[in-house]
C-alpha positions in Angstrom: 104.1 111.6 109.8 100.9 109.4 109.5 100.8 110.0 105.8 104.5 109.3 105.4 104.2 106.0 107.3 101.3 105.1 105.1 103.4 105.7 102.0 106.4 103.9 103.5 104.3 100.8 104.2 102.8 100.9 100.8 106.2 101.1 99.1 107.4 98.2 101.2 104.3 96.2 100.3 105.0 96.7 96.6 108.6 95.7 97.1 107.5 92.4 98.6 106.4 91.5 95.1 110.0 91.0 94.1 109.8 87.7 96.1 106.3 86.6 95.2 102.8 87.8 94.5 101.6 85.7 97.5 104.0 87.5 99.9 102.9 90.9 98.7 99.3 89.7 99.1 99.9 88.8 102.7 101.4 92.2 103.3 98.4 93.9 101.7 96.1 92.0 104.0 97.9 93.2 107.0 97.9 96.8 105.7 94.2 96.7 105.0 93.6 95.4 108.5 95.6 98.3 109.9 94.2 101.2 107.8 90.6 99.9 107.7 90.4 99.6 111.5 88.5 102.4 113.2 91.7 103.9 114.6 93.6 103.5 111.3 90.8 105.1 109.3 90.5 108.1 111.7 94.3 108.5 111.7 94.7 108.2 108.0 91.8 110.3 106.7 92.1 112.8 109.6 95.8 113.3 108.7 95.0 113.6 105.0 92.2 116.2 105.7 94.4 118.2 108.0 97.3 118.1 105.6 95.1 119.3 102.7 93.6 122.1 104.8 97.0 123.3 105.8 98.1 123.2 102.1 95.1 125.3 101.0 95.8 127.8 103.8 99.5 128.0 102.8 98.6 128.7 99.2 96.2 131.4 100.3 98.6 133.0 102.8 101.6 133.1 100.6 102.8 136.6 99.8 105.2 135.7 97.0 106.1 132.8 94.8 109.8 133.3 94.6 110.9 129.9 96.0 114.1 127.8 96.0 114.1 124.7 93.7 113.6 122.3 96.6 110.4 124.1 97.6 109.1 124.1 94.1 109.7 120.3 93.9 108.0 119.8 97.2 105.1 121.9 96.1 104.7 120.1 92.8 104.9 116.7 94.5 102.4 117.7 97.1 99.8 119.1 94.7 100.2 116.4 92.0 99.8 113.5 94.4 96.0 113.8 95.0 95.4 113.8 91.2 97.0 110.4 91.0 95.7 109.2 94.4 92.0 109.9 93.6 91.9 107.3 90.9 93.6 104.7 93.1 91.3 105.5 96.1 88.1 105.4 94.1 89.0 102.0 92.6 90.0 100.5 95.9 88.6 102.0 99.1 85.5 103.7 97.6 84.7 100.6 95.5 85.1 98.4 98.6 83.0 100.7 100.8 80.1 101.2 98.3 80.1 98.1 96.2 81.9 95.4 98.2 84.9 95.1 96.0 87.7 93.6 98.0 91.1 94.5 96.5 94.0 92.1 96.2 97.1 92.5 94.1 95.8 90.3 91.2 92.5 92.1 91.0 94.1 95.6 91.2 96.7 94.7 88.6 94.1 93.2 86.2 92.0 96.4 86.5 95.1 98.5 85.8 96.1 96.4 82.8 92.6 96.5 81.4 92.4 100.2 81.7 96.0 100.8 80.5 96.8 102.8 83.7 99.6 100.6 85.1 102.1 103.4 84.5 100.0 105.7 86.8 100.3 103.1 89.5 104.1 103.1 89.2 104.1 106.9 89.4 101.5 107.1 92.1 103.6 107.0 95.2 106.7 108.9 94.0 105.2 112.4 94.4 103.9 111.8 97.9 107.1 110.1 98.9 109.3 113.0 97.6 106.9 115.6 99.2 106.9 113.9 102.6 110.7 113.2 102.7 111.5 116.8 101.7 109.1 118.1 104.3 110.7 115.9 107.0 114.2 116.8 105.9 113.4 120.5 106.2 112.6 119.8 109.8 115.5 117.5 110.6 118.3 119.3 108.7 118.9 121.6 111.7 120.1 118.6 113.8 123.8 117.5 113.6 122.8 113.8 113.7 120.5 114.2 110.8 123.1 116.0 108.7 125.6 113.1 109.5 123.0 110.6 108.4 122.2 112.4 105.2 123.9 109.9 102.8 122.1 106.9 104.4 118.7 108.8 104.4 119.2 109.8 100.7 120.0 106.1 99.9 116.7 105.0 101.6 114.7 107.7 99.9 116.0 106.7 96.5 116.2 102.9 96.9 112.8 102.2 98.4 110.8 103.6 95.4 113.0 101.6 93.0 112.4 98.4 94.9 108.7 99.2 95.0 108.6 99.7 91.2 110.6 96.5 90.6 108.2 94.5 92.9 105.1 95.9 91.1 106.5 95.1 87.6 107.4 91.6 88.8 103.8 91.1 90.1 102.4 92.3 86.7 104.5 89.8 84.9 103.4 87.0 87.3 99.7 87.9 86.7 100.3 87.9 82.9 102.1 84.6 83.0 99.3 82.8 84.7 97.4 82.6 81.4 97.7 83.6 77.8 94.8 86.0 78.3 94.2 88.3 81.2 91.7 87.1 83.8 88.3 88.8 83.6 87.8 92.1 85.3 86.1 91.9 88.6 82.3 92.0 87.9 81.7 94.4 90.7 84.0 96.9 89.1 82.4 96.3 85.7 78.9 96.8 87.0 79.7 100.1 88.8 82.4 101.4 86.4 80.2 104.4 85.2 79.5 105.4 88.8 83.1 105.1 89.8 84.2 107.2 86.9 81.7 109.8 88.0 83.2 109.8 91.5 86.7 110.3 90.0 85.6 113.2 87.9 83.7 115.0 90.7 86.6 114.5 93.2 89.2 115.8 90.8 87.0 118.8 89.9 86.4 119.6 93.6 90.2 119.3 94.3 91.3 121.6 91.4 88.5 124.1 92.2 89.6 124.4 95.8 93.3 124.8 94.9 92.6 127.4 92.2 90.2 129.3 94.4 92.7 129.5 97.2 95.4 130.8 94.8 93.1 133.4 93.2 91.8 134.5 96.6 95.3 134.9 97.9 96.4 136.9 94.9 93.3 139.2 95.3 94.2 139.7 99.0 97.8 140.5 98.1 96.6 143.0 95.5 94.3 144.7 98.0 97.1 144.9 100.6 99.5 146.5 98.1 96.9 149.1 97.3 96.3 149.9 100.9 100.1 150.3 101.5 100.4 152.6 98.5 97.5 154.8 99.8 99.1 155.1 103.3 102.5 156.3 101.9 
């Protein structure tokens, strides 16, 4: 729920860009104040660590991979999110903690445009939003009230990412329209770009290694269990 609230607020923040870059910036300042507080940091990164640990355990414990389509979508969304999120987190939170880079929407958008990764930013939150909403629905669908509210919930799940993407595109156009040439990239990012790329590479490698190792270990465990069952028959 903590991670889903984080994603919800992030999507809402992007959607504020429909009205103005300044309004979205004010929302970002409030969000940073919340999530960079001691309580917010512990809650967010504690929830992320716990969620990742449970995901690794689920991959290891799974006895078969015959899943319904909704479960495959949830699995894909959950596993693909960190690959996109690592780039975003390194450029914002890690760059801020290590090198004093303070993100605002103009600086982040300029960095994305200069690197050509603005499409990744638009796609960043969708997997996590889908994953979280599906997981929540699997819990709530047993309640009659939730089933009656399904059309309204589906509309919210669909509409919010669309508004978020619209807001982000509007902010990109605003930044581009401020001058014929893009503003210079923040010098702190330029100075430490090589180090940040190294962080991205290492984090992605660690993430993929843990996921693949959990899958292989689970398959080996399943094979050993099948052999033991065959011997006891």
